[in-house]
KOLPATI-318816 format. One record per atom (N, C-alpha, C): residue number from 1; residue in one letter; atom name; x, y negated, z negated. Coordinates in steps of 0.02 Angstrom, whole numbers, m for minus. Layout:
<atoms>
num  residuo  atomo  u  v  w
NUM  a  CA  X  Y  Z $
...
</atoms>
This chain:
<atoms>
num  residuo  atomo  u  v  w
1  x  N  m2939  m40  1327 $
1  x  CA  m2968  m63  1265 $
1  x  C  m2919  m117  1241 $
2  x  N  m2946  m172  1221 $
2  x  CA  m2904  m231  1189 $
2  x  C  m2928  m236  1115 $
3  x  N  m2877  m240  1072 $
3  x  CA  m2894  m248  1006 $
3  x  C  m2859  m315  984 $
4  x  N  m2901  m358  950 $
4  x  CA  m2880  m416  925 $
4  x  C  m2894  m430  849 $
5  x  N  m2840  m429  810 $
5  x  CA  m2845  m442  742 $
5  x  C  m2832  m518  729 $
6  x  N  m2880  m554  701 $
6  x  CA  m2869  m623  693 $
6  x  C  m2868  m641  620 $
7  x  N  m2808  m660  595 $
7  x  CA  m2798  m679  526 $
7  x  C  m2830  m630  474 $
8  x  N  m2823  m567  487 $
8  x  CA  m2846  m517  447 $
8  x  C  m2812  m510  378 $
9  x  N  m2847  m518  327 $
9  x  CA  m2821  m507  262 $
9  x  C  m2868  m457  219 $
10  x  N  m2839  m420  171 $
10  x  CA  m2874  m369  131 $
10  x  C  m2861  m381  66 $
11  x  N  m2913  m393  20 $
11  x  CA  m2910  m397  m55 $
11  x  C  m2926  m333  m91 $
12  x  N  m2883  m312  m134 $
12  x  CA  m2896  m249  m168 $
12  x  C  m2929  m267  m234 $
13  x  N  m2941  m219  m278 $
13  x  CA  m2965  m232  m344 $
13  x  C  m2917  m270  m391 $
14  x  N  m2855  m260  m372 $
14  x  CA  m2810  m295  m425 $
14  x  C  m2773  m344  m388 $
15  x  N  m2783  m365  m335 $
15  x  CA  m2747  m413  m299 $
15  x  C  m2741  m405  m221 $
16  x  N  m2707  m446  m184 $
16  x  CA  m2704  m440  m113 $
16  x  C  m2670  m379  m89 $
17  x  N  m2698  m343  m40 $
17  x  CA  m2662  m286  m4 $
17  x  C  m2631  m303  54 $
18  x  N  m2653  m352  89 $
18  x  CA  m2624  m375  151 $
18  x  C  m2646  m453  157 $
19  x  N  m2591  m490  176 $
19  x  CA  m2597  m562  187 $
19  x  C  m2615  m566  257 $
20  x  N  m2638  m629  274 $
20  x  CA  m2670  m641  345 $
20  x  C  m2620  m617  401 $
21  x  N  m2646  m574  441 $
21  x  CA  m2601  m545  488 $
21  x  C  m2644  m555  565 $
22  x  N  m2610  m572  619 $
22  x  CA  m2642  m575  680 $
22  x  C  m2607  m522  727 $
23  x  N  m2641  m498  774 $
23  x  CA  m2603  m449  822 $
23  x  C  m2653  m441  878 $
24  x  N  m2629  m438  937 $
24  x  CA  m2666  m412  998 $
24  x  C  m2629  m357  1036 $
25  x  N  m2665  m305  1049 $
25  x  CA  m2629  m252  1089 $
25  x  C  m2686  m219  1129 $
26  x  N  m2668  m204  1189 $
26  x  CA  m2719  m175  1234 $
26  x  C  m2693  m106  1265 $
27  x  N  m2730  m70  1298 $
27  x  CA  m2714  m9  1330 $
27  x  C  m2649  m17  1371 $
28  x  N  m2606  32  1370 $
28  x  CA  m2548  26  1398 $
28  x  C  m2490  m8  1367 $
29  x  N  m2508  m36  1304 $
29  x  CA  m2456  m74  1264 $
29  x  C  m2436  m40  1200 $
30  x  N  m2379  m49  1181 $
30  x  CA  m2351  m28  1118 $
30  x  C  m2332  m80  1069 $
31  x  N  m2364  m92  1016 $
31  x  CA  m2349  m147  965 $
31  x  C  m2313  m112  903 $
32  x  N  m2256  m138  884 $
32  x  CA  m2219  m125  824 $
32  x  C  m2237  m174  774 $
33  x  N  m2255  m162  712 $
33  x  CA  m2277  m208  666 $
33  x  C  m2237  m195  601 $
34  x  N  m2201  m236  577 $
34  x  CA  m2155  m222  519 $
34  x  C  m2168  m259  462 $
35  x  N  m2150  m223  403 $
35  x  CA  m2160  m260  341 $
35  x  C  m2121  m223  285 $
36  x  N  m2116  m261  229 $
36  x  CA  m2094  m230  165 $
36  x  C  m2138  m184  137 $
37  x  N  m2115  m135  90 $
37  x  CA  m2156  m82  63 $
37  x  C  m2222  m99  38 $
38  x  N  m2226  m163  14 $
38  x  CA  m2291  m181  m21 $
38  x  C  m2329  m234  18 $
39  x  N  m2312  m237  84 $
39  x  CA  m2352  m282  122 $
39  x  C  m2416  m262  155 $
40  x  N  m2437  m201  147 $
40  x  CA  m2501  m179  169 $
40  x  C  m2502  m145  235 $
41  x  N  m2457  m107  249 $
41  x  CA  m2454  m61  308 $
41  x  C  m2523  m28  316 $
42  x  N  m2539  16  267 $
42  x  CA  m2596  56  273 $
42  x  C  m2662  10  274 $
43  x  N  m2668  m41  237 $
43  x  CA  m2724  m86  235 $
43  x  C  m2734  m108  310 $
44  x  N  m2684  m129  338 $
44  x  CA  m2689  m156  409 $
44  x  C  m2708  m105  455 $
45  x  N  m2676  m33  448 $
45  x  CA  m2702  18  488 $
45  x  C  m2773  32  481 $
46  x  N  m2800  32  419 $
46  x  CA  m2872  41  403 $
46  x  C  m2910  m12  434 $
47  x  N  m2892  m74  435 $
47  x  CA  m2931  m129  465 $
47  x  C  m2935  m116  544 $
48  x  N  m2879  m106  573 $
48  x  CA  m2865  m99  648 $
48  x  C  m2916  m47  670 $
49  x  N  m2925  6  631 $
49  x  CA  m2959  65  661 $
49  x  C  m3031  62  632 $
50  x  N  m3051  8  603 $
50  x  CA  m3123  8  580 $
50  x  C  m3143  44  518 $
51  x  N  m3093  68  484 $
51  x  CA  m3109  105  418 $
51  x  C  m3131  60  365 $
52  x  N  m3097  m3  360 $
52  x  CA  m3121  m50  311 $
52  x  C  m3132  m114  345 $
53  x  N  m3175  m159  316 $
53  x  CA  m3186  m228  344 $
53  x  C  m3135  m272  313 $
54  x  N  m3115  m316  340 $
54  x  CA  m3066  m367  321 $
54  x  C  m3099  m410  264 $
55  x  N  m3062  m433  216 $
55  x  CA  m3097  m473  167 $
55  x  C  m3108  m544  197 $
56  x  N  m3055  m565  237 $
56  x  CA  m3061  m622  280 $
56  x  C  m3029  m609  346 $
57  x  N  m3047  m644  396 $
57  x  CA  m3025  m639  464 $
57  x  C  m3065  m587  495 $
58  x  N  m3046  m565  554 $
58  x  CA  m3095  m519  594 $
58  x  C  m3050  m479  640 $
59  x  N  m3079  m419  658 $
59  x  CA  m3052  m375  705 $
59  x  C  m3106  m360  765 $
60  x  N  m3087  m374  825 $
60  x  CA  m3130  m350  879 $
60  x  C  m3092  m296  924 $
61  x  N  m3132  m253  951 $
61  x  CA  m3204  m250  941 $
61  x  C  m3225  m233  870 $
62  x  N  m3293  m224  855 $
62  x  CA  m3317  m214  792 $
62  x  C  m3300  m139  760 $
63  x  N  m3317  m133  700 $
63  x  CA  m3300  m74  667 $
63  x  C  m3331  m10  695 $
64  x  N  m3387  m13  716 $
64  x  CA  m3417  47  747 $
64  x  C  m3384  70  807 $
65  x  N  m3372  27  854 $
65  x  CA  m3333  41  913 $
65  x  C  m3259  62  895 $
66  x  N  m3229  26  846 $
66  x  CA  m3158  54  827 $
66  x  C  m3160  118  800 $
67  x  N  m3207  130  758 $
67  x  CA  m3207  204  729 $
67  x  C  m3216  259  783 $
68  x  N  m3256  238  832 $
68  x  CA  m3265  286  893 $
68  x  C  m3206  298  932 $
69  x  N  m3158  242  937 $
69  x  CA  m3110  248  986 $
69  x  C  m3037  245  954 $
70  x  N  m3029  233  891 $
70  x  CA  m2963  219  856 $
70  x  C  m2950  276  809 $
71  x  N  m2889  298  806 $
71  x  CA  m2869  351  758 $
71  x  C  m2808  326  719 $
72  x  N  m2813  335  655 $
72  x  CA  m2753  312  606 $
72  x  C  m2717  375  592 $
73  x  N  m2656  377  613 $
73  x  CA  m2615  436  613 $
73  x  C  m2565  441  556 $
74  x  N  m2570  492  516 $
74  x  CA  m2524  509  464 $
74  x  C  m2520  459  410 $
75  x  N  m2571  424  391 $
75  x  CA  m2570  370  339 $
75  x  C  m2564  406  277 $
76  x  N  m2515  382  233 $
76  x  CA  m2505  407  164 $
76  x  C  m2574  404  127 $
77  x  N  m2590  464  93 $
77  x  CA  m2650  463  48 $
77  x  C  m2719  451  84 $
78  x  N  m2710  448  154 $
78  x  CA  m2779  441  181 $
78  x  C  m2786  490  242 $
79  x  N  m2740  497  286 $
79  x  CA  m2747  546  341 $
79  x  C  m2692  588  351 $
80  x  N  m2636  582  306 $
80  x  CA  m2582  623  308 $
80  x  C  m2601  694  282 $
81  x  N  m2575  749  312 $
81  x  CA  m2592  813  292 $
81  x  C  m2564  824  224 $
82  x  N  m2594  874  179 $
82  x  CA  m2566  893  124 $
82  x  C  m2498  932  135 $
83  x  N  m2452  911  94 $
83  x  CA  m2380  938  112 $
83  x  C  m2379  1011  98 $
84  x  N  m2421  1040  68 $
84  x  CA  m2411  1111  59 $
84  x  C  m2459  1161  102 $
85  x  N  m2491  1126  148 $
85  x  CA  m2524  1168  198 $
85  x  C  m2479  1200  247 $
86  x  N  m2500  1248  277 $
86  x  CA  m2471  1284  333 $
86  x  C  m2477  1242  393 $
87  x  N  m2425  1241  436 $
87  x  CA  m2433  1209  500 $
87  x  C  m2493  1233  539 $
88  x  N  m2505  1295  541 $
88  x  CA  m2561  1320  577 $
88  x  C  m2630  1294  553 $
89  x  N  m2633  1283  481 $
89  x  CA  m2691  1256  451 $
89  x  C  m2704  1190  468 $
90  x  N  m2643  1148  473 $
90  x  CA  m2647  1078  489 $
90  x  C  m2676  1068  561 $
91  x  N  m2653  1107  613 $
91  x  CA  m2674  1101  674 $
91  x  C  m2745  1121  688 $
92  x  N  m2771  1176  644 $
92  x  CA  m2838  1193  643 $
92  x  C  m2885  1136  622 $
93  x  N  m2857  1108  568 $
93  x  CA  m2902  1054  543 $
93  x  C  m2912  994  593 $
94  x  N  m2855  971  619 $
94  x  CA  m2851  916  670 $
94  x  C  m2890  935  726 $
95  x  N  m2892  993  748 $
95  x  CA  m2931  1015  807 $
95  x  C  m3006  1009  793 $
96  x  N  m3023  1037  729 $
96  x  CA  m3092  1025  709 $
96  x  C  m3113  950  704 $
97  x  N  m3074  908  683 $
97  x  CA  m3087  834  679 $
97  x  C  m3098  810  750 $
98  x  N  m3058  841  799 $
98  x  CA  m3071  815  863 $
98  x  C  m3135  847  903 $
99  x  N  m3168  893  863 $
99  x  CA  m3221  916  894 $
99  x  C  m3216  983  926 $
100  x  N  m3148  1007  928 $
100  x  CA  m3138  1068  958 $
100  x  C  m3137  1129  915 $
101  x  N  m3157  1184  939 $
101  x  CA  m3148  1251  901 $
101  x  C  m3077  1260  890 $
102  x  N  m3051  1274  835 $
102  x  CA  m2980  1290  822 $
102  x  C  m2969  1367  835 $
103  x  N  m2972  1372  908 $
103  x  CA  m2958  1447  925 $
103  x  C  m2880  1467  916 $
104  x  N  m2872  1532  897 $
104  x  CA  m2809  1551  885 $
104  x  C  m2758  1539  943 $
105  x  N  m2778  1549  1005 $
105  x  CA  m2742  1539  1061 $
105  x  C  m2718  1463  1067 $
106  x  N  m2765  1420  1050 $
106  x  CA  m2745  1349  1060 $
106  x  C  m2696  1339  1001 $
107  x  N  m2713  1356  947 $
107  x  CA  m2662  1343  891 $
107  x  C  m2593  1371  905 $
108  x  N  m2589  1428  935 $
108  x  CA  m2528  1465  953 $
108  x  C  m2492  1427  1007 $
109  x  N  m2530  1401  1059 $
109  x  CA  m2499  1358  1109 $
109  x  C  m2463  1298  1079 $
110  x  N  m2499  1263  1035 $
110  x  CA  m2473  1198  1002 $
110  x  C  m2409  1221  965 $
111  x  N  m2412  1271  934 $
111  x  CA  m2354  1294  890 $
111  x  C  m2292  1304  937 $
112  x  N  m2307  1337  994 $
112  x  CA  m2258  1353  1035 $
112  x  C  m2228  1291  1069 $
113  x  N  m2270  1242  1090 $
113  x  CA  m2254  1184  1120 $
113  x  C  m2210  1142  1077 $
114  x  N  m2219  1144  1018 $
114  x  CA  m2185  1104  967 $
114  x  C  m2128  1142  931 $
115  x  N  m2116  1201  951 $
115  x  CA  m2064  1251  926 $
115  x  C  m2078  1257  853 $
116  x  N  m2134  1265  823 $
116  x  CA  m2151  1271  753 $
116  x  C  m2169  1347  739 $
117  x  N  m2164  1366  676 $
117  x  CA  m2184  1432  646 $
117  x  C  m2249  1419  606 $
118  x  N  m2296  1460  621 $
118  x  CA  m2367  1450  592 $
118  x  C  m2367  1440  509 $
119  x  N  m2327  1484  476 $
119  x  CA  m2325  1485  406 $
119  x  C  m2282  1434  372 $
120  x  N  m2243  1393  410 $
120  x  CA  m2205  1341  384 $
120  x  C  m2244  1282  349 $
121  x  N  m2221  1271  293 $
121  x  CA  m2260  1214  254 $
121  x  C  m2248  1146  287 $
122  x  N  m2304  1107  290 $
122  x  CA  m2298  1046  331 $
122  x  C  m2250  998  316 $
123  x  N  m2232  1004  244 $
123  x  CA  m2176  954  220 $
123  x  C  m2111  974  245 $
124  x  N  m2105  1033  273 $
124  x  CA  m2038  1060  296 $
124  x  C  m2026  1051  370 $
125  x  N  m2080  1017  405 $
125  x  CA  m2076  1011  477 $
125  x  C  m2030  948  482 $
126  x  N  m1990  951  545 $
126  x  CA  m1944  897  551 $
126  x  C  m1981  837  572 $
127  x  N  m1954  778  557 $
127  x  CA  m1992  714  566 $
127  x  C  m2016  703  642 $
128  x  N  m1979  723  689 $
128  x  CA  m1986  709  752 $
128  x  C  m2047  764  779 $
129  x  N  m2049  817  758 $
129  x  CA  m2094  866  771 $
129  x  C  m2163  847  734 $
130  x  N  m2156  824  676 $
130  x  CA  m2219  798  635 $
130  x  C  m2254  741  672 $
131  x  N  m2217  695  695 $
131  x  CA  m2246  642  730 $
131  x  C  m2268  660  794 $
132  x  N  m2234  701  832 $
132  x  CA  m2260  718  899 $
132  x  C  m2325  759  892 $
133  x  N  m2329  808  843 $
133  x  CA  m2385  852  838 $
133  x  C  m2447  810  816 $
134  x  N  m2440  769  768 $
134  x  CA  m2494  734  738 $
134  x  C  m2525  680  793 $
135  x  N  m2474  653  828 $
135  x  CA  m2496  601  877 $
135  x  C  m2531  634  933 $
136  x  N  m2507  699  955 $
136  x  CA  m2543  731  1009 $
136  x  C  m2611  755  991 $
137  x  N  m2615  778  926 $
137  x  CA  m2679  804  904 $
137  x  C  m2729  744  898 $
138  x  N  m2704  679  878 $
138  x  CA  m2747  626  870 $
138  x  C  m2770  604  943 $
139  x  N  m2735  609  983 $
139  x  CA  m2745  591  1057 $
139  x  C  m2798  635  1090 $
140  x  N  m2811  694  1062 $
140  x  CA  m2859  741  1088 $
140  x  C  m2932  725  1062 $
141  x  N  m2937  680  1020 $
141  x  CA  m3000  663  995 $
141  x  C  m3040  627  1050 $
142  x  N  m3106  637  1057 $
142  x  CA  m3141  604  1115 $
142  x  C  m3137  529  1109 $
143  x  N  m3122  500  1165 $
143  x  CA  m3121  422  1163 $
143  x  C  m3069  393  1124 $
144  x  N  m3008  426  1108 $
144  x  CA  m2958  400  1073 $
144  x  C  m2916  348  1120 $
145  x  N  m2937  292  1109 $
145  x  CA  m2902  236  1154 $
145  x  C  m2845  201  1109 $
146  x  N  m2860  198  1046 $
146  x  CA  m2808  162  1006 $
146  x  C  m2776  214  949 $
147  x  N  m2711  220  948 $
147  x  CA  m2676  259  899 $
147  x  C  m2632  219  860 $
148  x  N  m2647  212  792 $
148  x  CA  m2606  175  743 $
148  x  C  m2562  229  701 $
149  x  N  m2495  223  717 $
149  x  CA  m2452  268  677 $
149  x  C  m2433  237  612 $
150  x  N  m2447  263  563 $
150  x  CA  m2427  235  492 $
150  x  C  m2363  257  462 $
151  x  N  m2313  211  466 $
151  x  CA  m2249  219  441 $
151  x  C  m2214  287  454 $
152  x  N  m2202  305  516 $
152  x  CA  m2169  359  531 $
152  x  C  m2098  362  510 $
153  x  N  m2074  296  499 $
153  x  CA  m2005  292  468 $
153  x  C  m1995  311  394 $
154  x  N  m2047  327  361 $
154  x  CA  m2039  352  295 $
154  x  C  m2015  424  291 $
155  x  N  m2025  450  352 $
155  x  CA  m1995  519  357 $
155  x  C  m1922  520  381 $
156  x  N  m1902  468  418 $
156  x  CA  m1841  466  456 $
156  x  C  m1819  401  465 $
157  x  N  m1756  390  462 $
157  x  CA  m1728  323  474 $
157  x  C  m1705  313  548 $
158  x  N  m1721  359  593 $
158  x  CA  m1700  359  665 $
158  x  C  m1763  346  706 $
159  x  N  m1769  286  738 $
159  x  CA  m1823  271  775 $
159  x  C  m1835  325  834 $
160  x  N  m1776  359  852 $
160  x  CA  m1781  401  910 $
160  x  C  m1834  462  891 $
161  x  N  m1841  469  826 $
161  x  CA  m1895  525  804 $
161  x  C  m1957  511  816 $
162  x  N  m1980  452  828 $
162  x  CA  m2054  430  848 $
162  x  C  m2064  387  897 $
163  x  N  m2012  343  919 $
163  x  CA  m2022  300  973 $
163  x  C  m2044  331  1040 $
164  x  N  m2012  389  1063 $
164  x  CA  m2028  413  1126 $
164  x  C  m2096  438  1124 $
165  x  N  m2125  464  1075 $
165  x  CA  m2192  490  1067 $
165  x  C  m2242  428  1070 $
166  x  N  m2224  376  1039 $
166  x  CA  m2268  317  1041 $
166  x  C  m2268  291  1117 $
167  x  N  m2213  284  1142 $
167  x  CA  m2201  257  1209 $
167  x  C  m2249  304  1266 $
168  x  N  m2233  372  1252 $
168  x  CA  m2276  411  1297 $
168  x  C  m2354  411  1296 $
169  x  N  m2378  395  1230 $
169  x  CA  m2449  381  1229 $
169  x  C  m2470  314  1261 $
170  x  N  m2426  260  1256 $
170  x  CA  m2448  202  1287 $
170  x  C  m2439  210  1367 $
171  x  N  m2398  246  1391 $
171  x  CA  m2396  253  1459 $
171  x  C  m2452  295  1482 $
172  x  N  m2485  328  1441 $
172  x  CA  m2545  366  1464 $
172  x  C  m2607  312  1460 $
173  x  N  m2594  248  1449 $
173  x  CA  m2646  206  1445 $
173  x  C  m2680  188  1382 $
174  x  N  m2660  217  1330 $
174  x  CA  m2683  200  1264 $
174  x  C  m2648  141  1233 $
175  x  N  m2689  108  1191 $
175  x  CA  m2657  60  1146 $
175  x  C  m2626  88  1089 $
176  x  N  m2560  75  1074 $
176  x  CA  m2522  108  1018 $
176  x  C  m2493  51  969 $
177  x  N  m2502  68  910 $
177  x  CA  m2473  18  859 $
177  x  C  m2438  65  812 $
178  x  N  m2372  44  795 $
178  x  CA  m2329  80  751 $
178  x  C  m2318  36  692 $
179  x  N  m2332  53  638 $
179  x  CA  m2318  18  577 $
179  x  C  m2257  42  542 $
180  x  N  m2212  m7  526 $
180  x  CA  m2142  16  506 $
180  x  C  m2114  m25  456 $
181  x  N  m2053  m13  423 $
181  x  CA  m2017  m55  383 $
181  x  C  m1976  m112  413 $
182  x  N  m1955  m161  383 $
182  x  CA  m1913  m214  413 $
182  x  C  m1851  m187  428 $
183  x  N  m1815  m142  390 $
183  x  CA  m1752  m114  421 $
183  x  C  m1756  m69  481 $
184  x  N  m1816  m36  487 $
184  x  CA  m1823  m7  556 $
184  x  C  m1831  m55  607 $
185  x  N  m1865  m111  595 $
185  x  CA  m1872  m165  643 $
185  x  C  m1812  m185  673 $
186  x  N  m1760  m188  623 $
186  x  CA  m1695  m219  648 $
186  x  C  m1664  m164  687 $
187  x  N  m1664  m99  675 $
187  x  CA  m1638  m51  719 $
187  x  C  m1677  m51  787 $
188  x  N  m1736  m56  793 $
188  x  CA  m1771  m62  845 $
188  x  C  m1750  m118  891 $
189  x  N  m1736  m174  862 $
189  x  CA  m1714  m235  902 $
189  x  C  m1639  m223  921 $
190  x  N  m1602  m194  885 $
190  x  CA  m1531  m182  903 $
190  x  C  m1518  m134  959 $
191  x  N  m1571  m81  957 $
191  x  CA  m1563  m27  1013 $
191  x  C  m1605  m36  1068 $
192  x  N  m1664  m63  1060 $
192  x  CA  m1714  m63  1112 $
192  x  C  m1733  m141  1132 $
193  x  N  m1709  m181  1095 $
193  x  CA  m1720  m254  1107 $
193  x  C  m1794  m272  1107 $
194  x  N  m1833  m243  1060 $
194  x  CA  m1899  m254  1048 $
194  x  C  m1907  m293  987 $
195  x  N  m1938  m351  991 $
195  x  CA  m1964  m394  939 $
195  x  C  m2022  m369  904 $
196  x  N  m2019  m349  835 $
196  x  CA  m2076  m320  802 $
196  x  C  m2122  m380  783 $
197  x  N  m2185  m369  775 $
197  x  CA  m2231  m418  746 $
197  x  C  m2216  m404  666 $
198  x  N  m2247  m450  628 $
198  x  CA  m2238  m447  555 $
198  x  C  m2303  m450  522 $
199  x  N  m2310  m405  471 $
199  x  CA  m2366  m414  421 $
199  x  C  m2368  m476  386 $
200  x  N  m2421  m509  383 $
200  x  CA  m2420  m569  339 $
200  x  C  m2410  m630  385 $
201  x  N  m2408  m619  455 $
201  x  CA  m2399  m672  502 $
201  x  C  m2446  m675  553 $
202  x  N  m2455  m737  580 $
202  x  CA  m2503  m740  637 $
202  x  C  m2462  m758  705 $
203  x  N  m2411  m798  703 $
203  x  CA  m2380  m812  767 $
203  x  C  m2325  m757  785 $
204  x  N  m2351  m711  819 $
204  x  CA  m2318  m654  831 $
204  x  C  m2278  m660  895 $
205  x  N  m2230  m619  910 $
205  x  CA  m2195  m619  968 $
205  x  C  m2241  m588  1019 $
206  x  N  m2227  m606  1086 $
206  x  CA  m2271  m578  1138 $
206  x  C  m2256  m507  1141 $
207  x  N  m2307  m469  1119 $
207  x  CA  m2293  m414  1067 $
207  x  C  m2254  m367  1101 $
208  x  N  m2263  m345  1080 $
208  x  CA  m2292  m284  1113 $
208  x  C  m2247  m273  1170 $
209  x  N  m2224  m223  1173 $
209  x  CA  m2186  m197  1226 $
209  x  C  m2238  m168  1280 $
210  x  N  m2246  m210  1339 $
210  x  CA  m2299  m194  1383 $
210  x  C  m2279  m137  1431 $
211  x  N  m2319  m92  1433 $
211  x  CA  m2295  m33  1474 $
211  x  C  m2329  m32  1543 $
212  x  N  m2382  m66  1551 $
212  x  CA  m2424  m66  1611 $
212  x  C  m2394  m114  1662 $
</atoms>
């Protein structure tokens, strides 16, 4: 699957939420897209996954296909789990969204795989485990060819807590986009030599860490 955002901008009721941004990403690639706190991370994630139509610009494929094949992971106030929920309940809800019956055995297997305790409140889960669990659950949805991770760095300043998870999904053939802050992008460049794309820009670096 190849996704092309061309000059995508989103206007809110009280002003612009996202300035014109372009990006290309395809299966087997990982794109990191950075911006300041009010640059429109979630708005871009919603547009990339077909949940909202851009005010200007375009995203291809179209909204219906994106909604069938793209998942917005852990977006604040959109898809992020309620912090007071038990981990086991979060897993059960995500499995239901994926169309699977949340059998106790499956929930238990996921808890064990991520070294989690069922009654732990989700806000108390470590950042690395949170990202790994939610990303794995998103990838179980039928036809999930694009995963957009919304600001995992709001939980942790260490890219090592989310980068291996994102990279693993790209290596499995999915297109992966990680939205993050500019300070995180600096750390990624210093440690991994990856140039991040930028919200509000169209002339992006050849994105994208190609995995294929």
